[in-house]
Each structure stands twice: as C-alpha cells, then as structure tokens.
C-alpha positions in Angstrom: 94.5 80.9 190.2 94.2 77.5 188.4 96.7 75.7 190.6 94.7 72.5 190.3 95.4 72.5 186.5 99.2 72.8 186.9 101.1 69.9 185.3 97.9 68.2 184.1 97.8 66.5 180.7 95.6 67.7 177.9 97.1 71.1 177.2 97.7 72.0 173.6 101.4 72.5 173.2 101.6 73.2 169.5 99.6 73.2 166.3 101.0 72.8 162.8 99.2 72.9 159.5 100.0 72.1 155.9 97.7 73.3 153.0 98.4 71.5 149.7 97.1 73.0 146.5 94.5 70.7 144.9 96.4 70.4 141.7 99.5 69.1 143.6 97.6 66.1 145.0 97.8 62.7 143.3 95.3 60.5 141.4 95.2 56.7 141.4 93.5 53.7 139.8 95.9 51.3 141.6 94.5 48.7 144.1 97.8 49.1 146.0 98.2 51.8 148.6 100.0 54.9 147.3 100.6 58.5 148.5 97.8 61.0 148.1 100.4 63.9 148.4 99.0 65.1 151.7 101.2 64.9 154.7 102.2 66.8 157.9 105.3 66.9 160.1 105.3 67.6 163.8 108.1 67.3 166.4 106.8 66.5 169.9 108.4 68.4 172.7 108.2 65.4 175.1 108.0 61.6 174.8 104.8 61.6 176.8 103.0 63.9 174.3 100.0 62.7 172.3 99.3 63.7 168.7 96.0 64.3 167.0 96.1 64.6 163.2 93.4 65.6 160.8 93.8 65.0 157.1 91.1 66.4 154.7 90.7 66.0 151.0 88.0 66.3 148.4 87.9 63.1 146.4 86.4 62.3 143.0 85.6 58.6 142.8 84.6 57.3 139.4 84.7 54.4 137.0 84.7 50.7 137.9 81.6 49.9 135.8 78.7 50.0 138.3 80.8 49.8 141.4 83.6 51.9 142.9 85.3 52.1 146.2 88.4 53.1 148.1 90.6 52.4 151.1 92.3 55.2 153.0 95.0 54.8 155.6 96.9 57.2 157.9 100.5 56.1 158.2 103.3 57.5 160.4 107.1 57.6 160.1 109.5 58.8 162.9 112.6 60.5 161.7 114.2 58.5 158.9 112.4 55.2 159.9 109.8 53.3 157.9 106.1 54.2 157.5 103.7 52.1 159.6 100.0 51.9 160.0 99.1 53.3 163.4 98.1 51.0 166.2 94.4 51.8 166.2 94.1 51.0 162.5 93.8 47.2 162.4 94.2 46.4 158.7 94.1 47.9 155.3 90.9 46.1 154.4 88.7 47.0 157.4 89.1 50.6 158.2 88.5 53.9 156.3 86.9 51.9 153.5 83.9 52.6 151.5 82.2 51.0 148.5 79.5 52.4 146.2 77.4 50.1 144.1 75.1 51.1 141.3 74.5 50.7 137.6 76.6 52.3 134.9 79.7 54.3 135.7 79.5 55.8 139.2 80.8 59.3 139.8 80.8 61.1 143.1 82.8 63.9 144.6 82.9 63.9 148.4 84.8 65.7 151.2 86.7 63.2 153.4 88.3 64.0 156.8 90.4 61.5 158.7 91.1 62.0 162.4 93.9 60.0 163.9 95.1 59.8 167.6 98.8 58.7 168.2 101.1 58.3 171.1 104.5 58.2 169.3 106.7 58.1 172.4 109.4 60.2 170.8 110.8 63.7 170.4 111.8 62.9 166.8 110.1 64.3 163.7 106.8 62.5 163.1 105.5 62.5 159.5 101.9 61.5 159.0 100.6 60.8 155.5 97.4 59.8 153.9 97.6 56.8 151.5 94.8 55.4 149.4 93.9 52.5 147.0 91.1 52.3 144.4 88.9 49.3 144.7 86.2 47.8 142.5 88.1 48.8 139.3 87.5 52.5 139.8 89.7 55.6 140.0 90.2 58.3 142.6 91.0 61.8 141.6 92.3 64.3 144.2 94.0 66.7 141.8 90.9 66.8 139.5 88.7 68.3 142.1 91.1 71.3 142.3 90.3 71.5 146.1 93.1 71.9 148.6 94.1 69.2 150.9 94.6 70.3 154.5 96.6 68.5 157.2 96.7 69.7 160.8 98.6 68.1 163.8 98.1 69.0 167.4 100.6 68.1 170.2 98.7 67.5 173.4 100.6 67.3 176.8 100.6 63.7 178.1 
C-alpha cells in the first residue's frame, strides 16, 4: 500500500507525441524568428498541472562566410491566444543560442533537443512550437537533413 503517495504531485497524467517528417520541416535564412514546423498540443486536465515539453530536430547550419549561428526559442499559445516566450526564457538573444566561427563557408549538421518546463495554469489547449532565426548571415536547413522532428509533452500532476 502506497498510501503515503496518494494525492502527491509529480505523477505523469498523460503523454502526447508528434512526429513530423523531415521533409515537412522548414528552412530559413531570416534573422527574424519563424516557425520550424515542429509543434505539439496538450490539454492539461487540471490548472495545477505542470508541462514538460521536448522538441528535437536535426539542423543543417551553413553559409554566412566564415561564421554561422542560430537562435532557437520555445513558444506557447493557450487556446486561440497569442504565442509568448515562456517565463524561464529571458530573451531571444540570450538563450538557446549558438555561434560557430571559422574560415570559409561553415557547414555542420547537429541534433538539437530543447527541454522546456511550463506551468500554464489552464485546462485549455496548450500549443508549444519551436521557432528559430539564422544569425551571422547563414542559413538553417531542417528539411534538407531529411530527419524527422519529434515533439513530446508530458502532463505532470501539480
């Protein structure tokens, strides 16, 4: 009998997953944030629930002369509201950012996984999406790697 565990937080209430075919993901050379094409919806069963989201892609970073870089953000929308950067992400310029310097045109393919904690305080549909921006004049190819993007969301009892 695990009576001591009754009504304690931390139990996994539901798990949802979205597997997006690599060719369906987006590419960008824009320095403004745009959709990668990877997102996930989850509807919490209680306002006290916590959500953990993982978003994984394989990214081809290239161009930009000798330098290339990227910024990635996880954003959330509740029901038909607007997207917002989550509270533990402080700014577009300082989180989930990387920069590669070198000589000549840089090319690198790398797997990237983002893990985000959220306490949305709602029982509405929560949509989480991965956005990105190319920096240093380079480009980011998600469709060109032909690797699937995988998003998973866990609802944890609060």
